[in-house]
N, C-alpha and C positions, 0 to 999 in steps of 0.2 A: 774752383770757379768754373762755371759752365755757362756758356754764352750761346743763346739760341737766336738764329736769325730767320725771318720769314721774308723771302724775296717775292715781291708781287709782279715780278716782270715775267711775260711769257717768253722772253728771249733768255735762253739757258746761259748764254755767254754775252749778253748785252751790256750796256754801259751801267745799267743798275746792278746787275749781277756781278760785274768786274768790280764796282766799288764795295758792294756787300762782301765780296770775297777778300778784298784787300783788308777791310775793317776786321774781318774775322782772322785774317793772318796776323794782323797786329795783336789781336787778342791771344792768339796762340803763342806769339813771340813773348808775351807777358805771362805765359804759363797756363792759360785757360784751355779747357776742352771746349769744342765748338760743334754745333750742329746747324746746317741750314736746310730749311724747308722751301720748296719751290711749289707753291699750290697750283701753278698752271699745269703741272705734271701729276697731280693728284685729283682723286675723286672727292670733291667737297661740294656738297649740296647747300642750297640757300637754308638759312634759319626759317623755321615754320612758325616760330613763336608759340610753340606748344606749352611751354611754361613748366613743364615737368622738371626741368633743370633747377628751377628756383625753389623747389620744395625744401631742400636742405643744402648746407654748404658741401656735402659729400655727394649730392645728386649729380648726375651727368646728362649730357645731351643725349637725347633718345635716338638721334640719327646716328646710325652705325656705318660710318665712312672714314676716309682718311684723316678727318679732322681730329680724330681720337689720338692719332700720332702727335699731331701739333699740340693738343692739350697736354699730353704726357711730358713732352719736351718743355713746354712753357712753365708747367708746374715745378719741374726739377731746376729750371734755369736760375741763375744769379743775376743774369743780364739778358734783356731782349733787345733785338735789333729789328726794325722794320724798314723795309726798303721798297720803293716803288718809282716807276716812271710816271710822269704826269700825263693822265688821259683826260681830255677835255676839262681842264682846270681842277683835276681831283685824282685820287688813287685809281688804280686799275679796278675794273669789277672784280677780278680774281682775288685781289686783297681785300676789297670791301666785303666780299663773301666771308672771308675769314674773320675780319673784324666784326661782323654781325654775329658770328657764331661765338665770339668770345663771351657773348651774353651769358653763357652757361657758367661762367666764373662767378656770377652774381647769385644772391639767394635772398628770399623773403622770409626765411625761417626766423621766428621769433618777432615777426612784425617789421614792416618797413623794409627798404632795400639797403642791402650791404654786400661788399665784395666777400666772397666766400674763399678767396684765394689767400692763404696766410703768408705773412712776411713782406718785406720790402725787397726791391730789386733795383737794378740800374737800367737805363735804356739809352738807345741812340737811334737816329734815323738817317736814311739815305734817300734823297729824292732827286730824280734826274728828269730835266726837260730838254727836248729837241730845240724848241724855240729860244732865241736869245733873250727874250723878256725875263727878268728876274724876280719879280714880286710873287708870282704863282708858285714857284718851287717852295719859296719860303712860307707861304700860306699853307700849303700842303704839309710842310714839315710841321708847322705850328699845330695843324689838325692831329697830325700822328703824335706829336708830343702830349696833346691832350688825351690821346687814347693810352699812351704809356702811363700818364698820371692817374688815369681812371683805375688802373690795375697795380697801382702802388709801385710803378717803375719810374724812378727819377731820371728824367732826361739829362744826360751828361754832354750832349752836343749832337750836331747833325751835319750832314753834308747835303747842301742844297744847291744844285748846280744846274745852270741853263746853257743852251748852245751846244749840247752834245747830241747832234742829230745823227751822224753816221755810226754804224757799228764799228767798235773798236776806238773810238775817240778817247773814252776814258783810259783804256789800256795804254794809249799813246801819250798820256799826260802825267809824266812823273811827279809833278807837284801835287796833283790831285789824289794820285795813288798814295803818296806819302801822307797827305792829311788824313786819308781813310785809315792807313795803318796806324798813325799816331792816336786817332780817336779809338781805335780798337785796343791799343795798349793801355790807353787811360782808363777805358771801360772796364778792363780785366784787371787793373791794378789799384784802383781807387779805393 
């Protein structure tokens, strides 16, 4: 079992990253191998909609940047985890750039649109918001669950938390960390 996480936070050790890492820790406890990508530390260009990637299921994005590492990790993975803080009621721009580039997993080979990424996988999301309002993190988690479904990743759960404004608040919340670890164990052992 391999679990790959994309952490859309620009803060390497922020609340989102802490919860993503706790989730991955739970997956490791269940015997999974894990890999975390931090796009904020990588060079990932915007999708240019060149459509060369759509020619066949084996075609690749023509942009030669660090997204190639993420593609390779996601192709191998049995489970995907997507994490983000809430920025203006949505995912971070960094994560949105990655999501847009997932377009390369689709193909129009044989007519019509279809996913060129074989197999099914599992998925989970982590969404953190500083403000105490609770609906926005849930809506962002629903959006990310839709992204997972679009890539044949069955959502198995989410951590959608609000009110985590200060750095280190997630790390100081044992119940929240335990929930993230439990989700990781479930993701890796189902």
